[in-house]
C-alpha positions in Angstrom: 154.0 94.7 239.6 150.2 94.3 239.8 148.1 95.0 242.9 148.1 91.5 244.3 151.9 91.4 244.0 152.2 94.7 245.8 150.1 93.4 248.7 152.1 90.2 248.9 155.3 92.3 249.0 153.8 94.5 251.7 153.1 91.5 253.8 156.5 90.0 253.3 158.2 93.3 254.2 156.1 93.6 257.4 156.9 90.1 258.3 160.6 90.6 257.8 160.7 93.5 260.2 158.6 91.6 262.8 160.6 88.4 262.6 163.9 90.4 262.9 162.6 92.4 265.9 160.4 90.0 267.9 161.4 86.6 266.4 159.4 84.1 264.3 157.8 82.4 267.3 156.5 85.5 268.9 154.9 86.8 265.7 151.4 85.9 264.7 149.3 86.3 261.6 147.1 88.7 263.6 150.2 90.9 264.2 151.0 90.9 260.5 147.4 91.8 259.6 147.5 94.8 261.9 150.9 95.9 260.5 149.5 95.7 256.9 146.2 97.4 257.9 144.2 94.5 256.7 141.9 91.8 258.3 143.3 88.5 259.2 140.9 86.9 256.8 142.3 89.0 253.9 145.9 88.1 254.9 145.1 84.4 254.6 144.1 85.1 250.9 147.7 85.7 250.2 149.5 83.3 252.5 148.1 80.2 254.0 150.4 80.3 257.1 153.2 82.2 258.8 155.6 79.5 257.6 154.7 80.3 254.0 155.7 83.8 254.5 159.0 82.9 256.2 159.7 80.5 253.4 159.3 83.5 250.8 161.7 85.6 252.8 164.3 82.9 253.0 163.9 82.0 249.3 164.5 85.7 248.3 167.6 85.7 250.5 168.9 82.4 249.2 168.5 83.6 245.5 170.3 86.8 246.2 173.1 84.9 247.7 173.3 82.5 244.7 173.3 85.5 242.4 176.2 87.0 244.2 178.1 83.7 244.1 177.3 83.2 240.4 179.4 86.3 239.6 182.5 84.4 240.6 182.0 82.3 237.4 182.8 85.4 235.2 185.5 87.0 237.2 188.5 87.5 234.8 191.9 86.3 235.6 190.9 83.8 238.3 191.9 80.1 238.2 189.4 77.4 239.1 191.1 77.0 242.5 190.8 80.6 243.2 187.2 80.7 242.2 186.4 77.7 244.4 188.0 79.6 247.4 186.1 82.7 246.5 182.9 80.7 246.4 183.4 79.0 249.9 184.7 82.1 251.7 182.1 84.5 250.2 179.3 82.1 251.1 180.6 81.8 254.7 181.1 85.6 255.2 177.8 86.7 253.6 175.7 84.2 255.6 177.6 84.8 258.9 177.3 88.6 258.7 173.6 88.4 257.7 172.8 86.2 260.7 175.0 88.3 263.1 173.0 91.4 262.0 169.7 89.6 262.4 170.3 86.8 265.0 166.5 86.0 265.2 166.7 84.9 261.7 168.6 81.8 263.0 165.4 80.7 264.6 163.4 81.1 261.5 166.1 79.3 259.5 166.0 76.3 261.8 162.3 76.0 261.6 162.2 76.3 257.8 165.0 73.7 257.5 163.0 71.3 259.8 159.5 71.9 258.5 160.3 72.4 254.8 163.2 70.2 253.8 162.3 70.5 250.2 162.9 74.2 250.3 166.3 73.8 252.0 167.3 71.3 249.2 166.1 73.9 246.6 168.6 76.4 247.9 171.5 73.8 248.1 170.8 72.8 244.5 171.1 76.4 243.2 174.5 76.7 245.0 175.7 73.3 243.9 175.1 74.3 240.3 177.7 77.1 240.8 180.1 74.7 242.3 179.7 72.2 239.5 180.4 74.9 236.9 183.6 75.9 238.7 184.8 72.3 238.7 184.0 71.9 235.0 186.0 75.2 234.4 188.9 73.6 236.1 188.6 70.4 234.0 188.5 72.5 230.9 191.7 74.4 231.8 193.5 71.3 232.8 193.8 72.5 236.5 191.4 69.8 237.8 190.9 66.2 236.7 187.4 65.2 238.0 185.5 62.3 236.5 182.1 63.3 237.8 181.7 67.1 238.4 178.2 66.9 239.5 178.8 64.2 242.2 181.9 65.9 243.5 180.2 69.3 243.7 177.6 67.6 245.9 180.4 66.1 248.1 182.2 69.4 248.4 178.8 71.0 249.5 178.3 68.2 252.1 181.8 68.7 253.4 181.4 72.5 253.8 177.8 72.8 254.9 178.8 73.9 258.3 180.3 77.0 256.7 177.3 77.8 254.6 175.0 78.2 257.6 177.5 78.7 260.5 175.2 79.9 263.3 172.9 77.0 262.7 175.7 74.6 263.7 178.2 76.5 265.9 179.0 79.7 267.9 182.5 80.0 266.7 183.8 83.3 265.6 184.2 84.2 262.0 188.0 84.2 262.4 187.9 80.6 263.7 185.5 79.5 261.0 187.8 80.9 258.3 190.7 79.0 259.8 188.8 75.8 259.7 187.4 76.5 256.2 190.9 77.2 254.9 192.1 73.8 256.0 189.0 72.0 254.4 189.6 74.0 251.3 193.2 72.9 251.0 192.2 69.3 251.4 189.5 69.7 248.7 191.6 71.5 246.1 194.5 69.2 246.6 192.1 66.3 245.7 190.7 68.1 242.7 194.2 68.8 241.4 195.4 65.3 242.0 192.4 63.8 240.1 189.2 62.5 241.6 188.0 59.4 239.7 185.2 58.5 242.0 181.6 58.8 240.7 178.1 58.5 242.2 177.8 54.9 243.4 174.0 55.1 243.3 174.0 56.3 239.7 176.2 53.3 238.7 173.7 51.0 240.3 170.8 52.6 238.5 172.5 52.6 235.1 173.5 49.0 235.6 
């Protein structure tokens, strides 16, 4: 890692601590400059705004989560249904526990989702790729019969989005969220096993 990268990481680390302790809204670029022992002008050489720093923090967290979820794809002795359940419940528990440990990150997450929708969609796309591969694994093993894995993975993600970012949507306990997720999972996996012939209607229109 070269010197500029070291400085960027120093800023990110300082911001992560400040956001977790004081909250995103109460942190200023001047505060971060002091924490990093640099001038505000120098800080702006690395990040144009506080939101850019928050986005980097959130991106790193999102990529770590996706990396953990991707390991589900290589777990031996797990059926596609079991891998799908592992994916949904691990995603719920990891995010829930992270936000419980650092509740002020909920504020930051809401702001990033509102101000940077493209970033939010980037994270969803990474996780959706893991879902698609689980469905394709189920198709290959004969456990599932899904005509359009890419579209169905998007629909599963839409149906379970509440459980991916729980504290952004609700204040239910983890126990109650897991009860709801189990019900949603049973509905989904039942459909996948029965055969889902639906495809993306917009893709059909474009191809026509």
